[in-house]
C-alpha positions as CSV (number, residue, x, y, z in Angstrom):
1,M,27.3,-8.3,3.7
2,M,24.0,-6.4,4.2
3,R,24.0,-3.8,7.0
4,R,21.6,-4.9,9.7
5,N,21.6,-5.0,13.5
6,V,21.8,-8.6,14.6
7,A,24.3,-8.4,17.5
8,S,21.9,-8.1,20.4
9,A,21.3,-11.4,22.2
10,N,18.0,-9.9,23.5
11,L,16.4,-9.8,20.0
12,N,13.7,-12.3,19.3
13,E,14.2,-14.8,16.6
14,P,13.6,-13.3,13.1
15,A,10.0,-13.6,11.9
16,F,11.2,-15.2,8.6
17,K,14.4,-16.9,7.5
18,K,15.2,-14.3,4.9
19,I,12.9,-11.7,3.1
20,G,13.5,-10.5,-0.4
21,L,12.0,-7.0,-0.4
22,I,10.9,-5.8,-3.8
23,A,10.6,-2.0,-3.3
24,G,8.6,0.4,-5.3
25,R,7.8,4.1,-4.7
26,G,7.0,5.8,-1.4
27,N,7.9,5.6,2.2
28,L,6.6,2.1,3.0
29,P,9.8,0.3,1.8
30,V,11.9,2.8,3.7
31,E,10.0,2.2,6.9
32,L,10.2,-1.6,6.4
33,V,13.9,-1.6,5.8
34,A,14.4,0.4,9.0
35,R,12.2,-2.2,10.9
36,F,14.1,-5.1,9.5
37,D,17.4,-3.4,10.5
38,Q,16.1,-2.8,14.1
39,T,14.8,-6.3,14.7
40,G,17.6,-8.2,13.0
41,Q,15.3,-9.6,10.3
42,P,17.6,-10.9,7.5
43,F,16.6,-9.4,4.1
44,R,17.8,-8.6,0.6
45,L,16.7,-5.4,-1.1
46,L,15.7,-5.3,-4.7
47,L,14.7,-1.9,-6.1
48,V,12.4,-1.6,-9.0
49,E,14.2,0.6,-11.5
50,G,12.7,4.0,-12.0
51,E,10.3,3.5,-9.1
52,A,12.3,3.2,-5.8
53,S,15.0,5.8,-5.3
54,P,18.5,4.3,-4.6
55,N,19.4,7.4,-2.5
56,D,16.8,6.3,0.1
57,F,18.6,3.0,0.5
58,S,22.2,4.0,0.3
59,A,23.1,2.5,3.7
60,Y,22.1,-0.9,2.5
61,D,23.3,-3.4,-0.1
62,H,20.8,-3.5,-2.9
63,D,20.2,-4.4,-6.5
64,V,18.3,-2.2,-9.1
65,V,16.2,-4.3,-11.5
66,P,13.9,-3.3,-14.4
67,I,10.3,-4.4,-13.7
68,T,10.2,-6.4,-16.9
69,K,13.2,-8.5,-16.0
70,I,11.4,-11.1,-14.0
71,G,14.1,-13.7,-14.4
72,Q,16.7,-11.3,-12.9
73,F,14.5,-10.8,-9.8
74,L,14.2,-14.6,-9.4
75,R,17.9,-15.2,-9.9
76,L,18.8,-12.5,-7.3
77,L,16.3,-13.9,-4.8
78,K,17.8,-17.4,-5.2
79,K,21.3,-16.1,-5.2
80,H,20.8,-14.4,-1.8
81,E,18.9,-17.4,-0.4
82,C,15.6,-15.6,0.2
83,T,12.8,-17.8,1.5
84,H,10.1,-15.1,1.5
85,V,9.2,-12.3,-0.9
86,M,7.6,-9.0,0.2
87,M,6.4,-6.3,-2.2
88,A,6.1,-2.8,-0.9
89,G,5.3,0.5,-2.6
90,P,3.4,1.2,-5.8
91,V,4.8,0.7,-9.3
92,N,3.5,1.8,-12.6
93,R,2.5,-1.0,-15.1
94,P,5.2,-1.3,-17.7
95,N,4.4,-0.9,-21.4
96,F,5.5,-4.2,-22.9
97,K,5.1,-2.7,-26.4
98,N,8.1,-0.5,-25.7
99,I,10.1,-2.6,-23.1
100,F,11.3,-6.0,-24.0
101,P,10.9,-8.5,-21.2
102,D,13.2,-11.4,-20.4
103,K,12.3,-15.1,-20.8
104,D,10.6,-15.3,-17.4
105,G,8.8,-12.0,-18.2
106,F,7.3,-13.7,-21.2
107,R,6.4,-16.7,-19.1
108,L,4.6,-14.4,-16.7
109,L,2.9,-12.6,-19.6
110,R,1.6,-15.9,-21.0
111,K,0.2,-16.8,-17.5
112,I,-1.6,-13.5,-16.9
113,G,-2.9,-13.3,-20.4
114,T,-5.6,-10.6,-20.9
115,S,-5.8,-9.8,-17.2
116,F,-2.8,-7.5,-17.6
117,S,-5.0,-4.9,-19.3
118,K,-7.8,-5.3,-16.8
119,G,-8.1,-4.8,-13.1
120,D,-5.4,-5.2,-10.5
121,D,-6.8,-8.0,-8.4
122,G,-6.6,-10.8,-10.9
123,L,-3.2,-9.5,-12.1
124,L,-1.7,-9.5,-8.6
125,R,-3.0,-12.9,-7.8
126,A,-1.4,-14.3,-11.0
127,I,1.9,-12.6,-10.1
128,T,1.9,-14.0,-6.5
129,E,1.1,-17.5,-7.8
130,F,3.9,-17.3,-10.3
131,V,6.4,-16.2,-7.6
132,E,5.3,-18.9,-5.2
133,K,5.6,-21.6,-7.9
134,E,9.2,-20.6,-8.1
135,G,9.7,-21.7,-4.5
136,F,9.2,-18.5,-2.6
137,K,6.5,-17.6,-0.1
138,I,4.8,-14.2,-0.5
139,V,4.5,-12.4,2.8
140,G,2.7,-9.1,3.5
141,A,4.2,-6.2,5.5
142,H,1.4,-6.7,8.1
143,E,2.4,-10.3,8.6
144,F,5.9,-9.1,9.5
145,D,4.7,-6.5,12.0
146,T,1.0,-6.2,12.9
147,A,1.8,-2.7,14.4
148,L,1.9,-1.4,10.8
149,T,-1.9,-1.8,10.5
150,S,-4.6,0.4,11.9
151,Q,-6.6,-0.6,14.9
152,L,-10.3,0.2,15.6
153,G,-11.1,3.8,16.6
154,T,-9.9,7.4,16.2
155,L,-6.3,8.2,15.6
156,G,-5.4,11.5,17.1
157,K,-7.5,14.2,18.8
158,V,-10.1,15.1,16.1
159,E,-13.2,12.9,16.0
160,P,-15.8,12.8,13.3
161,T,-19.2,14.4,13.9
162,E,-22.4,12.3,13.7
163,E,-23.1,13.6,10.2
164,Q,-19.6,12.6,9.1
165,R,-20.0,9.2,10.7
166,E,-23.2,8.8,8.5
167,D,-21.1,9.7,5.5
168,I,-18.5,7.1,6.5
169,V,-21.2,4.4,6.6
170,H,-22.5,5.5,3.2
171,G,-19.0,5.5,1.8
172,I,-18.4,2.0,3.1
173,R,-21.5,0.7,1.2
174,V,-20.4,2.5,-2.0
175,A,-16.8,1.3,-1.8
176,K,-17.9,-2.3,-1.1
177,A,-20.2,-2.2,-4.2
178,L,-17.4,-0.8,-6.4
179,G,-14.8,-3.2,-5.0
180,Q,-16.8,-6.1,-6.3
181,Y,-15.9,-4.9,-9.8
182,D,-12.3,-4.1,-9.0
183,I,-12.8,-0.4,-9.7
184,G,-10.9,1.2,-6.8
185,Q,-10.3,1.4,-3.0
186,A,-11.7,4.8,-2.2
187,V,-14.7,7.2,-2.4
188,V,-15.4,10.7,-1.1
189,V,-18.8,11.4,0.4
190,R,-20.4,14.7,1.6
191,S,-23.8,14.8,3.3
192,G,-24.8,11.5,1.7
193,Y,-23.7,12.5,-1.8
194,V,-20.9,10.7,-3.6
195,L,-18.5,13.4,-4.8
196,A,-15.7,11.2,-6.2
197,V,-14.8,7.5,-6.9
198,E,-11.3,6.2,-7.3
199,A,-10.6,4.6,-10.6
200,A,-7.4,4.1,-12.6
201,E,-6.0,7.5,-11.5
202,G,-5.4,6.3,-7.9
203,T,-6.4,7.8,-4.6
204,S,-4.1,10.9,-4.7
205,R,-5.5,12.1,-8.0
206,M,-9.0,11.5,-6.8
207,I,-8.4,13.6,-3.7
208,E,-6.9,16.4,-5.7
209,R,-10.0,16.8,-7.9
210,C,-12.3,17.0,-4.8
211,G,-10.9,20.5,-4.1
212,D,-13.3,21.7,-6.8
213,F,-16.3,20.8,-4.7
214,K,-15.7,23.1,-1.7
215,W,-18.8,25.3,-1.0
216,D,-18.2,28.6,0.9
217,N,-15.4,27.0,3.0
218,Q,-17.6,24.0,3.7
219,P,-15.4,20.8,3.9
220,A,-15.6,18.8,0.6
221,G,-16.4,15.5,2.2
222,V,-15.0,12.4,3.9
223,L,-12.4,10.1,2.2
224,V,-13.4,6.4,2.8
225,K,-10.7,3.9,1.9
226,M,-11.0,0.2,2.2
227,A,-9.9,-3.1,0.7
228,K,-11.8,-4.4,-2.4
229,T,-13.6,-7.7,-2.4
230,D,-11.1,-10.6,-2.4
231,Q,-8.2,-8.1,-2.6
232,E,-4.7,-9.7,-2.3
233,L,-3.7,-8.0,0.9
234,R,-0.2,-9.5,1.0
235,V,0.9,-7.3,-1.9
236,D,-1.8,-4.7,-2.2
237,M,-3.2,-3.6,1.2
238,P,-4.6,-0.1,1.3
239,A,-2.3,2.4,2.9
240,I,-2.2,6.0,4.1
241,G,0.6,8.2,5.3
242,A,1.2,11.8,6.4
243,L,1.1,12.9,2.7
244,T,-2.4,11.4,2.5
245,V,-3.5,13.6,5.4
246,Q,-1.9,16.7,3.9
247,S,-3.5,16.1,0.5
248,V,-6.9,15.6,2.2
249,A,-6.5,18.9,4.0
250,Q,-5.3,20.7,0.9
251,A,-8.4,19.5,-1.0
252,G,-10.6,20.8,1.7
253,L,-11.8,17.4,3.0
254,C,-12.6,17.0,6.7
255,G,-11.4,13.5,7.4
256,I,-10.3,10.0,6.5
257,A,-12.0,6.7,7.3
258,I,-10.0,3.5,6.9
259,E,-10.7,-0.2,7.5
260,A,-9.2,-1.4,10.8
261,E,-6.6,-4.1,10.5
262,K,-6.7,-3.9,6.7
263,T,-4.9,-0.6,6.2
264,L,-1.2,0.0,6.5
265,L,-0.2,3.2,8.4
266,I,3.1,4.5,7.0
267,N,4.6,6.1,10.0
268,R,1.7,6.2,12.4
269,D,3.1,9.0,14.6
270,E,3.5,11.3,11.6
271,I,0.0,10.6,10.5
272,I,-1.4,11.5,13.9
273,S,0.7,14.6,14.3
274,E,-0.3,15.9,10.8
275,A,-4.0,15.1,11.4
276,D,-4.0,16.9,14.7
277,R,-2.1,19.9,13.3
278,L,-4.5,20.2,10.3
279,G,-7.7,19.5,12.1
280,I,-8.4,16.3,10.1
281,F,-9.9,13.2,11.7
282,V,-8.6,9.7,11.0
283,E,-11.1,7.0,11.9
284,A,-10.6,3.3,11.6
285,F,-13.8,1.4,11.2
286,S,-14.7,-2.3,11.5
287,E,-16.8,-4.1,9.0
288,P,-19.8,-4.5,8.8
289,Q,-21.4,-1.2,9.7
290,Q,-25.1,-0.6,9.7
C-alpha cells in the first residue's frame, strides 16, 4: 500500500478519487506528494526515468517508467485505479530516433505528427487529449490546491520602483506578443529595452546569459514570466521557486514579475525568504496592464 496519512477523521474528503502523478524534474512533484500525503489525497506515483530522482520519493511506493513507454504509463494508471492524471516537473523531449517507443508510443506519435518537432503548446494539447481518450481526466496542480498559485501583489518586503514597474508593463506586452507564436514564457527588460527572450533553451538558461548585461553594478533588468496565449495550464503552468530567485540575483537582475493566479509557486515561503535575503522583488501582476 502507498504511504499516506488518511487516518484523521477531521480531514476533508479528497479532492479527487485517485491521482496518478507523473513526475519529472524539480521540486514541484516533491511538494505535491507531501501535500497529497498531508491531506489524505489518494495517489500513485509514476517517475519519468532519467528525470525524477527515485531518492526524492523513497518514502512512497512508485514506478519508474521510460518516457517513450506510453503503454506502460497507461497500464500502471489503470492497474492502480487512477481516475485523474497530474503531470508535474519538466522533462526533456525524447529522441525517438534513438529510443524505440512501445505500441502506444507509436499511436501517440501518429496523433501528434509534425507537432512533435514544433512548439510545446500543440504537442501538450495532443498529449492531454490522448490521455483523456484513454479514460483519465487531466488535472493541474493548481486545481488540487489553489494555494500553490500566486496572488496579486508583492511577495516579500522588496517592492519594484516606478521605473521597474514600467519595465514590467513593457515586458508583459512583449511576452504576450511572443506567446502568440509559442516562442517562450519569459523576457528580461531594463529601462524599456528588451535584453533577452526565452526560446528553446528555457528560462534558467536565459537568466544566466543576462549576467553579461550588467553595467557598472547596475541591475541587468526585470524578469517577466507569464503564460503564453492558449497555454495548456493543467500540464504547463509557468512556475518559479527559490532557485529562480537565486539565479535572478546571480545574474544581476533586480526582480521577478509573474502573472497572478497563473504561476505556480514552488514552496512560497522559501521564495519569499530568498527574495528578502537577496534584495529581489517578486511581483504578481494581473492582466491586462496599461
